C-alpha positions in Angstrom: -8.1 -23.6 -8.9 -11.4 -22.5 -10.1 -12.3 -20.2 -12.7 -13.0 -16.7 -11.2 -10.5 -13.9 -10.8 -10.5 -11.7 -7.6 -9.8 -7.9 -8.8 -8.9 -4.8 -6.6 -9.7 -1.3 -7.4 -7.4 1.2 -6.2 -9.2 4.7 -4.7 -8.4 6.9 -7.6 -9.8 4.1 -10.1 -12.9 4.6 -8.4 -13.4 8.6 -8.3 -14.0 7.9 -12.0 -16.9 5.6 -12.2 -17.6 5.3 -16.5 -14.1 4.7 -16.4 -14.5 1.7 -13.7 -17.8 0.4 -15.7 -16.3 0.9 -18.9 -12.4 0.0 -19.0 -13.1 -2.8 -16.3 -16.5 -4.2 -15.5 -17.3 -4.2 -18.8 -14.1 -5.6 -20.4 -12.7 -8.8 -18.2 -9.0 -9.8 -18.5 -9.3 -13.4 -19.4 -13.0 -14.1 -19.9 -15.9 -13.5 -22.3 -18.4 -13.2 -19.6 -19.0 -10.3 -17.0 -19.0 -12.5 -14.3 -17.0 -15.0 -12.6 -15.4 -12.4 -10.8 -15.2 -10.7 -7.6 -14.0 -6.7 -7.2 -12.2 -5.7 -3.6 -12.5 -1.7 -3.9 -11.2 1.1 -1.8 -12.3 4.3 -0.8 -12.6 7.2 -3.1 -9.6 8.8 -3.4 -9.0 11.2 -0.6 -11.7 10.3 1.6 -9.8 7.7 4.2 -7.1 10.3 4.4 -9.4 12.9 5.6 -11.8 9.8 8.1 -8.1 9.0 9.6 -5.1 11.2 8.6 -3.3 12.1 5.3 -1.2 9.2 4.2 1.7 11.5 3.2 1.5 14.8 4.9 0.4 13.4 8.3 -2.5 15.8 8.2 -4.9 14.9 10.9 -8.1 13.6 9.8 -11.3 12.4 12.2 -8.9 9.7 13.9 -6.7 11.7 14.5 -8.6 14.8 16.1 -10.2 12.3 18.1 -7.4 10.7 19.4 -5.7 13.9 20.6 -8.2 15.9 22.1 -10.7 14.0 22.9 -12.6 16.8 24.6 -12.1 19.3 21.9 -15.2 19.3 19.2 -12.6 19.3 16.4 -13.2 15.6 15.5 -17.1 16.4 14.8 -16.2 19.4 12.5 -13.6 17.1 10.5 -16.5 14.1 10.6 -19.2 16.7 9.1 -16.4 18.0 6.7 -15.7 14.1 5.2 -19.7 13.7 5.4 -20.2 17.1 2.8 -17.1 15.8 0.5 -18.9 12.1 0.6 -22.6 13.9 -0.4 -20.5 15.7 -3.3 -19.1 12.6 -4.5 -22.8 11.2 -3.8 -23.9 14.1 -5.9 -21.7 13.8 -9.1 -22.5 10.2 -9.0 -26.4 10.1 -9.1 -26.9 13.3 -10.6 -30.6 13.5 -8.6 -33.6 11.8 -7.8 -34.4 8.8 -5.8 -30.8 6.9 -6.7 -28.9 9.9 -4.4 -31.4 10.2 -2.0 -30.9 6.4 -0.8 -26.9 6.9 -1.3 -27.2 9.9 1.1 -29.4 7.9 3.3 -27.3 4.9 3.5 -24.0 7.3 4.1 -25.9 8.9 6.8 -26.8 6.0 8.7 -22.5 5.2 8.6 -21.6 8.9 9.8 -24.8 9.4 12.7 -23.6 5.8 13.9 -20.0 6.4 13.9 -20.9 10.0 15.5 -22.9 8.1 18.4 -20.5 5.7 18.9 -17.5 8.7 19.4 -20.0 10.3 21.2 -20.5 8.0 23.8 -16.9 7.0 23.9 -16.0 10.5 24.9 -18.4 10.7 27.7 -17.3 7.2 29.2 -13.5 7.9 28.8 -14.1 11.3 31.3 -14.4 8.5 34.0 -11.4 7.5 35.6 -12.0 3.5 35.2 -11.6 3.7 31.1 -9.0 4.9 29.2 -8.9 6.2 25.7 -5.7 4.4 24.5 -7.5 1.0 25.0 -10.3 1.6 22.6 -8.2 3.4 19.6 -7.8 0.9 17.3 -11.4 0.1 17.4 -11.9 3.9 16.6 -9.6 3.6 14.0 -11.3 0.8 12.1 -14.8 1.5 12.4 -14.1 5.0 11.2 -11.9 3.2 8.0 -15.0 1.1 7.2 -16.7 4.2 6.6 -14.8 4.8 2.9 -15.3 1.3 1.7 -18.8 0.6 2.6 -19.5 4.2 0.7 -18.0 3.6 -2.9 -18.8 -0.4 -2.5 -22.6 0.9 -2.0 -22.3 3.3 -5.0 -20.5 1.4 -7.5 -23.0 -1.7 -6.7 -26.0 0.5 -7.4 -24.6 2.2 -10.3 -23.7 -0.9 -11.8 -27.6 -2.1 -11.4 -28.6 1.1 -12.8 -26.5 -0.2 -15.9 -28.0 -3.2 -16.3 -25.0 -5.1 -14.3 -26.1 -7.9 -11.7 -23.9 -6.7 -8.9 -24.5 -7.5 -5.6 -23.2 -5.4 -2.5 -21.1 -7.5 0.2 -20.5 -5.4 3.0 -17.5 -7.1 5.1 -17.2 -4.2 7.8 -19.0 -6.3 10.2 -21.2 -2.7 11.0 -23.3 -3.6 13.8 -22.9 -7.1 13.7 -23.9 -9.0 16.6 -20.3 -11.2 17.4 -17.1 -11.0 16.3 -15.8 -13.5 14.1 -12.3 -14.2 12.3 -11.2 -12.7 9.0 -11.6 -16.5 6.7 -15.0 -16.8 9.0 -16.3 -13.5 7.8 -15.0 -13.8 4.0 -16.3 -17.6 3.9 -20.1 -16.7 5.2 -20.2 -13.9 2.6 -19.4 -16.2 -0.2 -21.2 -19.3 0.5 -24.5 -18.3 -1.2 -23.0 -16.8 -3.9 -23.7 -17.6 -7.4 -20.6 -16.1 -9.8 -21.7 -17.2 -12.8 -24.6 -14.7 -12.2 -24.0 -12.6 -9.6 -20.8 -9.7 -9.6 -20.0 -9.0 -5.9 -18.6 -5.3 -5.1 -17.0 -6.5 -2.1 -15.6 -3.2 0.6 -12.0 -3.1 0.6 -12.0 -3.2 4.7 -13.4 -6.1 6.6 -13.9 -6.7 10.4 -12.3 -9.6 12.4 -11.9 -10.6 16.0 -8.9 -9.8 15.7 -8.4 -6.6 13.6 -6.5 -5.9 10.9 -4.8 -2.0 11.1 -2.9 -3.1 14.0 -1.2 -5.1 11.6 -1.3 -3.5 8.3 -2.7 -0.1 8.9 -3.8 1.2 5.8 -2.5 -1.9 3.7 -5.8 -3.7 4.9 -7.9 -3.5 1.7 -5.0 -5.8 -0.2 -4.8 -8.3 2.7 -8.4 -8.7 1.9 -7.9 -8.7 -1.5 -5.7 -11.4 -1.3 -7.9 -13.7 1.2 -10.5 -13.8 -0.8 -8.7 -15.3 -3.6 -6.9 -17.7 -1.4 -10.5 -18.8 -0.2 -12.3 -18.8 -2.5 -9.0 -20.2 -4.7 -9.2 -17.9 -7.6 -7.3 -18.6 -10.8 -5.6 -15.0 -10.9 -5.9 -11.9 -9.1 -5.9 -8.0 -10.8 -5.0 -4.7 -9.2 -6.0 -2.1 -11.2 -4.2 1.2 -10.5 -4.1 4.7 -12.0 -1.1 4.0 -13.7 1.4 1.0 -15.3 4.1 -0.7 -12.8 6.4 0.6 -14.7 10.6 0.9 -15.0 10.1 4.0 -13.0 8.1 6.9 -12.2 7.2 8.4 -15.5 6.8 11.8 -13.7 10.9 11.6 -13.1 12.0 10.2 -16.4 9.5 11.3 -18.7 6.3 9.3 -19.9 7.9 8.1 -23.0 10.5 6.8 -20.9 9.2 4.6 -19.1 7.9 1.2 -20.0 5.8 -1.2 -18.4 7.6 -4.3 -17.0 5.3 -6.6 -18.2 6.5 -9.8 -16.3 8.1 -9.8 -12.8 7.7 -11.8 -9.5 7.0 -11.9 -6.1 10.4 -11.2 -4.8 10.8 -8.2 -6.8 7.3 -7.1 -5.8 8.8 -7.5 -2.1 11.7 -4.9 -3.0 9.1 -2.2 -4.3 7.2 -2.7 -1.2 10.4 -1.8 1.0 10.8 1.2 -1.1 7.2 2.6 -0.1 5.8 1.5 -3.5 3.9 -1.0 -3.0 2.4 -3.2 -6.1 1.3 -5.2 -3.4 1.5 -5.4 0.4 4.4 -8.1 1.4 2.2 -10.4 3.7 -0.9 -10.1 0.9 1.6 -11.2 -1.9 2.5 -14.0 1.0 -0.6 -16.2 0.7 -0.8 -15.5 -3.1 2.2 -16.5 -3.8 2.0 -20.0 -1.0 -1.3 -20.5 -3.6 -0.2 -20.2 -6.6 -2.5 -17.7 -7.8 -1.0 -15.1 -10.1 -1.2 -11.1 -9.7 -1.6 -8.9 -12.6 -1.3 -4.9 -12.3 -3.2 -3.2 -14.7 -3.8 0.4 -16.0 -7.4 1.5 -15.3 -7.4 3.8 -18.2 -5.1 1.5 -20.7 -7.5 -1.5 -20.8 -5.9 -2.8 -24.0 -2.6 -3.3 -22.2 -2.0 -6.8 -20.4 -0.2 -4.8 -17.6 2.3 -6.5 -15.6 1.5 -10.4 -14.6 3.6 -11.5 -11.3 4.5 -14.7 -10.5 6.3 -16.9 -8.1 8.4 -18.6 -10.7 9.2 -16.0 -12.9 12.7 -15.2 -13.7 13.7 -12.8 -17.1 15.0 -14.3 -20.0 18.0 -12.4 -20.0 19.4 -10.7 -17.0 18.2 -7.3 -16.8 16.8 -4.4 -14.6 13.5 -3.9 -14.7 12.5 -1.5 -12.6 15.1 1.8 -11.1 13.1 2.9 -7.6 13.7 4.7 -4.6 12.8 6.8 -1.2 13.2 10.0 0.2 12.9 11.0 3.6 15.0 8.7 5.0 17.4 8.9 7.9 21.1 7.0 8.0 21.4 6.5 12.0 24.8 5.3 13.0 26.1 3.5 15.5 30.2 3.7 15.8 32.2 2.0 18.7 35.3 0.6 18.9 34.3 -1.9 21.3 31.8 -3.4 18.8 34.4 -5.5 17.0 33.3 -9.2 18.1 30.2 -8.2 19.8 28.3 -6.9 16.5 25.3 -9.0 17.9 25.2 -7.3 21.5 24.8 -3.7 20.0 22.8 -4.6 17.5 20.2 -6.5 19.4 19.9 -3.4 21.5 19.9 -1.6 18.3 17.0 -3.0 17.0 14.8 -3.0 20.0 14.9 0.8 19.9 13.7 0.5 16.7 10.8 -1.5 17.0 10.1 0.1 20.4 10.0 3.8 18.6 8.5 1.9 15.8 10.6 3.6 12.9 10.5 1.2 9.5 14.2 -0.2 8.3 14.5 0.5 4.7 18.4 -0.8 4.9 21.3 -1.6 6.5 25.2 -1.2 6.7 27.7 -3.0 8.9 31.2 -3.1 9.2 33.5 -4.1 11.8 32.7 -1.7 14.5 30.1 0.2 12.9 25.8 -0.4 12.5 24.2 1.7 10.4 20.3 1.7 9.6 18.6 3.8 7.5 14.9 4.6 8.5 12.0 5.9 7.2 10.6 8.1 10.4 10.2 11.1 11.5 12.9 13.5 13.2 11.2 13.4 16.1 11.4 9.4 16.4 15.2 9.3 15.2 15.9 12.2 17.9 14.0 9.8 20.7 16.1 6.7 19.1 19.1 8.5 19.1 18.7 9.5 22.8 17.8 6.2 23.7 21.0 4.8 21.8 23.5 7.2 23.8 22.4 5.9 27.2 22.6 2.2 26.2 26.0 2.9 25.1 27.3 6.2 26.2 30.9 5.7 24.9 30.0 4.9 21.2 29.8 8.0 18.6 26.3 8.2 17.0 25.0 10.3 13.7 22.3 10.7 11.8 21.8 12.2 8.0 18.9 12.5 5.9 19.3 10.8 2.8 17.9 9.1 -0.4 17.7 5.6 -1.9 17.7 4.4 -5.3 17.5 0.9 -5.9 17.8 -0.7 -9.4 15.2 -4.0 -8.9 15.0 -6.9 -11.4 14.1 -10.6 -11.2 17.4 -11.2 -12.3 20.2 -8.4 -12.2 23.6 -11.1 -12.6 25.1 -9.3 -15.5 28.8 -8.8 -15.3 29.7 -4.7 -14.5 26.2 -3.4 -14.0 27.4 -2.3 -10.4 30.4 -0.6 -12.1 27.8 0.4 -15.1 25.5 2.1 -12.6 28.5 3.6 -10.3 29.9 5.3 -13.3 26.1 6.3 -14.4 26.3 8.2 -11.1 30.0 9.6 -11.1 29.1 11.3 -14.4 26.0 13.0 -12.7 28.8 14.2 -9.9 26.6 12.1 -8.0 28.2 11.0 -4.8 27.7 7.4 -3.7 27.5 7.3 0.2 27.4 3.6 1.0 26.1 0.7 -1.5 24.7 -2.5 -1.3 24.3 -5.7 -3.9 23.2 -8.8 -2.6 24.5 -12.5 -3.1 20.3 -13.1 -4.3 21.2 -10.3 -7.4 17.8 -8.9 -7.2 18.4 -5.6 -6.7 21.3 -3.3 -6.3 21.4 -0.1 -3.6 22.7 3.2 -3.5 22.5 5.9 -0.6 22.9 9.5 -2.0 22.1 13.0 -0.8 18.2 13.6 -0.6 18.9 16.7 -3.0 20.4 14.1 -5.6 17.1 11.7 -5.7 15.8 12.8 -9.3 18.8 13.3 -10.8 20.0 9.7 -9.7 17.0 8.1 -10.8 17.2 9.4 -14.1 20.8 8.8 -15.1 20.6 5.3 -13.9 17.5 4.5 -15.7 19.2 5.8 -18.8 22.0 3.8 -18.6 20.4 0.7 -17.3 16.5 0.5 -18.9 16.5 3.0 -21.8 19.7 1.5 -23.6 17.8 -1.2 -24.8 14.0 -1.2 -26.7 12.0 -3.0 -24.7 8.9 -1.6 -27.0 5.2 -2.1 -25.5 6.8 -3.4 -22.2 9.8 -5.3 -21.1 8.5 -8.6 -20.9 5.0 -9.1 -22.7 2.9 -10.2 -20.3 
């Protein structure tokens, strides 16, 4: 291990430059120097949504409009709208003058280059020998890279203006002469840097010959962050967010009831990712875990708080629930067949094959002698497709679906006698029906399937009964 850290700054935090400079750059976590740190930055909040599609609502951005109707000019209008918004970001950051002109010039080069590429591709794919589908993955990566290059260049320039020796590290491969692996691109970029004197500001997107978005989609920046930490042998990693990694969503349980976790392990982080509440992408966490690199999650706007430290070996001193999390928009898809008994594997193999085919995400699963239920995070259109294919594969089976929510009580060690009964009792007191429940022998989480309209009430009552009854102070475990 070396002495430096690798730190990632989220998009919402990036949109507040003064907070980034004063609360992150000028307040290192474990050092008395501004340097010996590498920063990987996300695009400004909302920019990637407009370049690709909205992450939550699915509202189309430039990529989606281009992919869905190549002959339509809607994507060009969307690209111009993104450019205008990014110009406005530049004005807020630079005001007026020479630095603003340089920032806009940098942006113009990227946007116009992308526009020309898409126009040329549009013309090429009008020829019968070329199919747009084969190029869409590259288009998605190219558009995504613009947001990260924009924020990294701006941040570097602003920090230099403010007397910090920042340097812009562009991993996007823009106009690169040849394709290289991700590791080669990272190693080349950092081979000549002096971390004692330079503060690298790195694009949260990196181009590689194999592509990142096909495997990680919008989680690509966390993979880059993790890989840089592994390859440079970082002592610690830090993710700066606009909130603490807390015992529950403060918006649901109240700001004064939610408490930062303080310490936990990568196993808990995986459970959170499964609920769609990523502290870090599981594949990015894997590299850190296997190389013994701890991860700290900090709140940008509370710089004095140590945040939550995540390590591979941590187990709470006393068994306890550390976080109540969950997800809505889940479909329970149930396959029941009397002939399944004794042939469960044949049924489930086909079931899983169809889920993979239609690209639905499995959150959880229940089985008994003649029934398999997969809980899928996807849209209704995909559910209908899977259901239709299941009915063709098993014409005598009963197939049903129901929209539900999943609530999970998670901790590094929840081997507490009677905790399951306590949780069920808390839900029952609020007249919340448990449709299904599950607790694994690993004792890191227990899940409750409930009606979707009872989600908020379930989070609140479980948090009151399992977390708020303890006086945790500033954190469940001080990092």
